[in-house]
C-alpha positions in Angstrom: 0.0 -0.2 0.3 1.7 3.6 -0.8 1.7 5.4 2.2 1.7 9.5 1.7 2.6 9.6 5.8 6.1 8.8 5.1 6.6 12.0 3.7 7.3 15.6 4.8 6.4 19.2 3.7 9.4 22.2 5.2 7.6 25.3 6.1 10.0 27.5 5.6 9.6 31.5 6.2 11.8 34.3 5.5 12.8 37.3 7.7 15.7 39.3 8.4 18.3 40.5 11.5 17.0 44.1 10.5 13.9 44.1 13.0 15.4 42.8 16.3 15.1 40.0 18.3 11.4 40.4 19.6 10.3 40.8 16.4 12.1 37.6 15.3 10.7 35.5 17.9 7.1 36.8 17.3 7.9 35.6 13.7 8.8 32.2 15.0 5.7 31.6 17.2 3.3 32.5 14.5 5.2 30.3 11.7 4.9 27.2 13.9 1.0 28.3 14.8 0.3 28.5 10.9 2.9 24.7 10.6 1.0 23.4 13.2 -2.6 24.2 11.5 -1.4 23.1 8.2 0.1 19.6 10.0 -3.5 18.9 11.4 -5.8 19.9 8.2 -7.6 17.0 6.5 -6.6 18.2 2.8 -2.9 18.2 3.1 -2.1 14.1 3.3 1.6 14.0 4.2 3.6 15.7 7.6 4.3 19.4 7.4 7.5 20.5 9.5 8.2 23.8 10.7 11.7 24.9 10.6 13.3 27.5 12.3 12.9 31.2 10.4 15.6 31.9 8.2 17.5 35.2 8.2 20.7 35.2 5.9 21.9 33.8 2.8 23.8 31.1 4.2 21.1 29.6 6.8 18.9 29.2 3.3 21.5 27.5 1.7 22.3 25.3 4.3 18.2 24.1 4.7 18.0 24.0 0.8 20.6 21.5 1.0 19.8 19.6 4.2 16.2 19.5 2.5 17.9 18.0 -0.9 19.6 15.1 1.3 16.6 14.8 3.4 14.8 11.5 2.1 11.9 12.2 3.5 11.3 16.0 2.3 9.4 16.0 -1.2 9.4 19.8 -1.3 9.0 23.1 0.9 6.3 25.6 2.1 7.9 28.9 1.2 6.6 32.5 3.0 7.7 36.1 4.0 6.4 36.7 7.2 8.5 40.0 7.3 10.5 41.7 4.2 13.2 39.2 3.2 15.5 40.8 0.9 15.9 38.1 -1.7 19.3 38.9 -3.0 19.4 36.3 0.2 17.9 33.7 -1.2 20.0 33.3 -4.7 22.5 30.5 -2.9 19.7 28.5 -1.3 17.3 28.2 -4.6 19.8 28.1 -7.4 21.2 24.5 -5.5 17.1 23.3 -4.2 16.2 20.2 -6.2 13.1 19.5 -4.2 9.6 21.4 -5.5 8.9 24.8 -4.3 5.4 26.2 -3.8 5.7 29.8 -2.4 2.5 30.3 0.2 1.6 34.2 -0.3 -0.2 34.6 3.1 -0.3 36.3 6.3 -0.6 35.7 9.7 -3.7 37.8 10.9 -6.6 37.9 8.2 -8.0 41.2 8.8 -6.1 44.9 9.2 -7.1 45.3 13.1 -8.1 49.0 12.3 -8.2 50.6 15.5 -5.1 48.7 17.0 -2.5 49.0 13.8 0.7 50.7 14.3 3.9 50.8 12.9 5.3 47.8 15.3 2.3 45.9 13.5 3.1 47.3 9.7 6.8 46.0 10.8 5.9 43.0 11.8 3.1 41.5 9.2 5.0 42.8 5.9 3.9 39.7 3.6 2.3 41.8 1.6 5.4 43.3 0.2 8.2 40.6 1.3 6.5 37.7 -1.0 6.3 40.2 -3.8 10.3 40.7 -3.7 10.7 36.8 -3.3 8.4 36.4 -6.1 10.7 38.3 -7.8 13.9 36.1 -7.3 12.1 33.2 -8.1 11.3 34.5 -11.4 14.2 36.3 -11.8 16.0 32.1 -11.8 13.4 31.0 -14.3 12.2 28.8 -10.8 9.6 26.7 -11.4 6.7 26.8 -8.7 3.5 26.8 -7.6 2.4 30.3 -5.4 -0.9 29.7 -3.6 -2.5 33.0 -2.6 -4.8 33.4 0.5 -4.9 33.3 4.6 -3.8 29.9 5.4 -6.9 28.9 7.5 -8.8 29.3 4.4 -10.3 26.0 2.8 -9.4 27.3 -0.3 -5.5 27.6 0.6 -5.5 24.6 2.5 -7.1 22.4 -0.3 -4.4 23.9 -3.2 -1.3 23.3 -0.8 -3.1 19.8 -0.4 -3.1 19.4 -4.2 0.6 20.5 -4.5 1.6 18.2 -1.8 0.4 15.0 -3.6 2.0 15.9 -6.8 5.4 16.5 -4.7 4.2 12.9 -3.3 4.2 11.2 -6.9 7.2 13.2 -8.1 9.0 12.2 -5.0 7.8 8.4 -6.0 9.3 8.4 -9.3 12.8 9.6 -8.0 15.2 6.3 -8.3 12.2 4.3 -9.4 12.2 0.8 -11.1 10.1 -0.4 -14.4 10.2 -3.8 -15.1 9.1 -4.0 -19.3 8.3 -7.9 -20.1 9.0 -8.4 -23.8 9.5 -4.9 -25.9 7.2 -2.5 -27.4 4.0 -4.0 -29.2 5.4 -4.2 -33.1 5.3 -0.9 -35.3 3.7 1.2 -33.3 4.7 4.6 -32.5 3.3 6.7 -29.7 4.4 4.3 -27.1 8.0 4.3 -28.1 10.3 6.7 -26.5 14.0 7.8 -25.0 14.8 5.9 -22.4 17.4 7.7 -21.3 16.1 11.2 -21.8 13.3 9.8 -19.5 15.7 9.0 -16.6 17.5 12.2 -16.9 14.2 14.0 -16.9 11.9 12.5 -14.7 14.7 10.1 -12.6 12.5 6.7 -12.8 14.6 3.5 -15.0 12.9 1.2 -17.3 14.2 -2.0 -17.5 13.5 -4.8 -19.9 13.7 -8.6 -19.4 12.6 -11.4 -21.7 9.1 -13.3 -20.7 11.1 -16.1 -19.9 12.5 -14.5 -17.0 9.0 -13.7 -15.5 8.0 -17.6 -16.6 10.5 -18.9 -14.1 9.0 -17.2 -11.5 5.2 -18.2 -12.6 6.9 -22.0 -13.0 7.9 -21.8 -9.3 4.1 -20.6 -7.8 3.1 -23.4 -5.0 0.5 -25.6 -5.0 -0.5 -23.9 -1.1 -0.1 -20.7 -2.7 -2.5 -21.1 -5.7 -5.1 -22.6 -3.3 -4.9 -20.0 -0.9 -5.3 -17.3 -3.9 -7.9 -18.8 -5.4 -10.0 -19.0 -2.7 -8.9 -15.0 -2.3 -10.7 -14.7 -5.5 -13.7 -16.9 -4.5 -14.4 -14.6 -1.3 -13.9 -11.0 -3.3 -15.4 -11.3 -6.5 -18.5 -13.0 -8.1 -16.9 -15.9 -10.1 -18.7 -17.2 -13.0 -19.6 -21.0 -12.3 -17.0 -22.4 -14.9 -14.2 -21.1 -12.8 -15.2 -22.8 -9.5 -14.0 -26.0 -8.5 -15.1 -28.7 -10.8 -16.0 -26.3 -13.3 -15.1 -26.7 -16.8 -13.1 -23.5 -16.4 -11.5 -23.9 -13.4 -8.1 -24.6 -14.1 -7.4 -21.1 -16.1 -8.3 -19.2 -12.3 -6.1 -21.5 -11.1 -3.1 -20.5 -14.4 -4.5 -16.6 -13.8 -3.3 -17.3 -9.7 -0.2 -18.6 -10.7 0.7 -15.7 -13.1 -0.6 -13.2 -10.5 2.0 -14.9 -7.6 4.6 -15.1 -10.5 4.4 -11.2 -11.5 3.6 -10.0 -7.7 7.0 -12.1 -6.8 9.2 -10.7 -9.4 8.2 -7.5 -8.7 8.4 -7.4 -5.1 12.0 -9.2 -5.6 13.3 -6.6 -8.0 11.3 -3.7 -6.0 9.7 -2.4 -9.2 6.7 -0.1 -8.9 5.8 0.0 -12.1 5.3 -2.9 -15.3 4.5 -3.4 -18.9 3.3 -6.4 -20.8 2.8 -7.3 -24.5 0.6 -9.9 -25.7 2.9 -10.5 -28.9 5.1 -11.6 -26.5 4.0 -14.2 -24.3 6.4 -17.2 -24.9 6.0 -19.7 -22.0 2.7 -18.3 -20.1 -0.4 -20.0 -20.5 -2.6 -16.9 -20.9 -2.0 -13.5 -20.8 -2.5 -11.5 -17.6 -5.5 -10.2 -17.1 -6.8 -10.1 -13.5 -2.9 -10.3 -12.3 -2.6 -7.2 -13.8 -5.9 -5.6 -12.1 -5.0 -6.3 -9.1 -1.7 -5.8 -9.0 -2.9 -2.0 -10.2 -5.5 -1.8 -7.2 -2.7 -2.9 -5.3 -0.7 0.3 -6.6 1.7 -0.8 -9.2 1.5 1.4 -12.1 0.8 -0.5 -15.5 1.0 0.0 -19.1 -0.3 -2.0 -22.1 2.4 -3.3 -25.0 5.2 -2.2 -23.5 3.7 1.4 -22.8 6.4 2.2 -20.3 5.8 6.0 -20.1 2.4 5.1 -19.2 2.7 2.4 -16.5 5.4 5.1 -15.2 2.3 7.8 -15.0 0.0 5.7 -13.7 2.0 5.1 -10.1 2.6 8.4 -10.4 -1.2 9.1 -10.2 -1.4 6.5 -8.1 0.8 7.9 -5.3 -1.1 11.6 -6.0 -4.5 9.5 -5.4 -3.2 7.5 -2.5 -6.9 7.5 0.1 -8.9 8.8 -2.0 -12.3 7.4 -2.7 -12.9 6.7 -6.3 -9.7 5.1 -8.1 -7.2 5.5 -11.0 -6.5 3.2 -14.2 -4.3 2.2 -17.3 -7.1 3.4 -19.9 -7.9 3.2 -23.1 -10.3 5.5 -25.8 -11.9 2.6 -27.5 -14.9 3.2 -29.2 -17.7 6.3 -29.7 -21.4 6.7 -29.2 -22.3 9.9 -31.6 -26.0 11.0 -30.3 -28.0 14.0 -30.4 -27.7 13.5 -26.6 -24.4 13.9 -26.6 -20.8 12.3 -27.9 -19.6 9.7 -25.6 -16.1 7.9 -25.2 -16.2 3.9 -23.8 -12.7 3.8 -22.4 -12.0 0.1 -21.7 -8.9 -2.3 -22.7 -8.9 -5.7 -24.0 -8.5 -7.5 -20.3 -6.3 -4.7 -17.8 -8.7 -1.5 -16.3 -7.7 -1.5 -12.6 -10.7 -2.7 -10.2 -9.9 0.8 -8.1 -12.7 2.2 -10.2 -15.5 -0.2 -10.3 -19.1 0.9 -9.1 -19.8 -2.6 -7.4 -18.3 -5.9 -6.8 -16.5 -7.1 -10.2 -17.4 -10.4 -11.9 -14.7 -12.7 -12.9 -14.7 -14.8 -16.2 -12.8 -16.3 -18.7 -13.8 -15.6 -22.0 -12.2 -15.4 -25.7 -10.1 -12.8 -26.5 -9.3 -13.6 -30.2 -5.6 -12.3 -30.0 -2.3 -13.2 -28.6 -3.0 -16.4 -29.1 -2.9 -17.9 -26.4 -5.8 -19.5 -24.0 -8.7 -17.5 -23.0 -8.0 -15.2 -19.5 -9.2 -14.7 -16.9 -9.9 -11.0 -16.3 -12.6 -8.8 -13.8 -15.4 -7.4 -15.5 -17.1 -3.9 -13.8 -18.5 -0.4 -14.9 -16.4 2.3 -13.6 -17.7 4.9 -10.9 -19.0 8.5 -12.0 -18.0 11.8 -11.6 -16.0 14.3 -13.2 -12.2 12.7 -13.9 -9.0 13.2 -16.2 -7.6 10.9 -18.5 -3.6 11.9 -19.6 -1.1 10.8 -21.2 2.7 11.8 -21.9 4.2 11.0 -25.3 8.1 11.9 -26.4 7.5 14.3 -29.0 11.5 14.1 -30.3 13.0 17.1 -28.7 10.8 17.0 -25.7 8.3 15.2 -23.2 4.2 16.3 -23.8 1.6 15.9 -21.6 -2.0 16.1 -22.9 -4.8 16.1 -20.2 -9.0 15.9 -21.0 -11.1 16.4 -18.2 -14.2 14.5 -18.6 -17.2 13.4 -17.0 -17.6 9.6 -16.2 -21.3 8.4 -17.0 -23.5 5.6 -16.2 -24.0 3.3 -19.6 -26.7 4.0 -21.9 -27.8 0.4 -21.7 -26.4 -2.6 -20.1 -23.6 -4.5 -21.8 -24.2 -8.1 -21.0 -21.7 -9.4 -23.8 -18.5 -6.7 -23.5 -16.3 -8.5 -21.1 -14.0 -6.1 -20.1 -14.1 -3.7 -17.7 -15.4 -0.1 -19.1 -15.4 3.5 -18.5 -18.2 6.0 -20.2 -17.3 9.7 -20.5 -18.3 12.9 -21.9 -15.3 14.8 -22.9 -15.0 18.5 -21.8 -15.9 20.6 -24.1 -17.4 18.3 -25.6 -16.4 14.8 -28.3 -15.8 16.8 -31.6 -13.4 19.6 -29.9 -11.7 17.7 -27.0 -11.3 14.8 -29.8 -9.4 16.7 -32.3 -7.5 18.8 -29.6 -6.2 15.5 -29.0 -5.1 14.4 -31.8 -3.9 18.0 -32.8 -1.3 17.4 -29.9 -0.4 14.0 -30.6 -1.5 12.4 -27.4 -1.4 9.0 -27.3 -4.5 6.2 -27.6 -3.3 5.0 -23.7 -4.0 7.6 -20.5 -4.2 7.0 -17.3 -7.0 7.7 -15.8 -8.3 9.2 -12.5 -11.5 10.1 -11.0 -9.9 11.3 -8.1 -7.5 13.9 -9.2 -8.0 16.9 -11.2 -6.6 19.3 -14.0 -5.1 21.2 -10.6 -3.1 17.8 -10.0 -1.6 17.6 -13.6 -0.8 20.9 -14.2 1.3 20.8 -11.0 2.5 17.8 -12.2 3.7 18.9 -15.4 5.1 22.4 -13.6 7.5 19.9 -11.4 8.5 17.6 -14.4 9.3 20.9 -16.5 7.3 19.6 -19.4 5.0 20.8 -21.7 1.3 20.8 -20.7 -1.6 21.0 -23.0 -4.6 21.0 -21.3 -8.1 20.5 -22.6 -11.0 21.0 -20.6 -14.5 23.0 -20.7 -12.8 26.5 -22.3 -11.0 24.6 -25.0 -11.1 26.4 -28.6 -9.7 24.4 -31.8 -8.1 27.9 -33.1 -6.4 28.9 -29.9 -5.7 25.1 -28.9 -4.0 25.1 -32.3 -2.2 28.3 -31.6 -1.0 27.4 -28.3 0.3 24.5 -29.7 2.4 26.2 -32.2 3.8 29.0 -29.7 4.9 25.5 -27.5 6.7 24.8 -30.0 8.8 27.6 -30.5 9.3 28.3 -26.9 10.8 24.6 -26.0 13.0 25.6 -29.3 14.4 28.6 -27.4 14.4 27.1 -24.4 16.0 23.9 -25.1 15.4 20.2 -23.4 16.6 21.3 -20.3 
């Protein structure tokens, strides 16, 4: 399971010695109070840790270097209570490697009209102290988030919570290992990419393994392990009668359990966080992993089909960002359209691998024909998705840079039951509508595989792209194709001038 409480965000307040020790004591007390309040609010899922007020360039540099080397620290919340001359921040910020959010707030929420004097003014200078600090962030071209408002404001806490979740997802990528069982699906373009550049840019590594190396683990699954897992299947799912003991397809359920045990053991032994499979490369496996992949995704692993390692990595990051939230996320694919006067819709699905974390009810498991792969028909979980607002995102290698494309969608119930469709699925209306959204996605070169979440929002994905330093194209209710195409062209010029670093 993914535990976000292992992570810390450091609350860092800037000031200077100009105001004397009494004022600095007040600054520290106020900062401790704010940090404690943020640490206790439900919106922020990680620990918020107060750090001593920094007042000199040496103190700032030392704190930034300490943050870089602290594994549990995933980012800094910075705030200027008083005026903090920003040249003091240059050394520290140029060395800082962790994500940064600038909280533009002040201790008091309102002006104390009848009591305000010059001492109060000297102490509460965030309105212009933060602007001085903001300049140096812009001068240094720092990627950071700016959150404005009083620290008790629920909207402010929610926005900091979004950023904290994203910082956790970014931290999880650093040093993460992804396993590829086989190569990419032959002749497919968008799932390819520069794995060296991905490691430089994103921090994770991609490791390729022949399927035979996985098969060894699969074949080592013991009868006792298989029996226990088969019983788990019977306890957790609505199992088709043919799969039950004595049923004509019970052996398929046994093979599915064997594959899951082997995959899980392989991934745990190698400390992998995500993986891919490919239906064109199944030598030694009785069936294509279906239920095994669905359950591994449910438990937090990232996954990409047909060797799609970029989507696998993004699924893992979004799993971490959404840890503890109720609606779930999954690997997904735009599969087929429903053109209708009441609203054009997209049916998202895949041939097997959709995470049960998004299921609206107890999934049914069955063994049904797959028609591709040349192996025995695989076991899979079948269900309809939960409904509500969601995001579908993909990352592509554009040759000179990575690009993320995100579509905000609204998942709705299916118009009618789908009794013959043997896969898990989600039906949604893309914003602003299918015609604009699909055209924008295609203009952007968006992949057919996506990372799909009912818990995350456009704000999460914007923050993540900013942290990663990659291009983001957002498709939502405000998208207009003429402006969207201009944005693509402007971005080409911007990233060409900026370079890939």
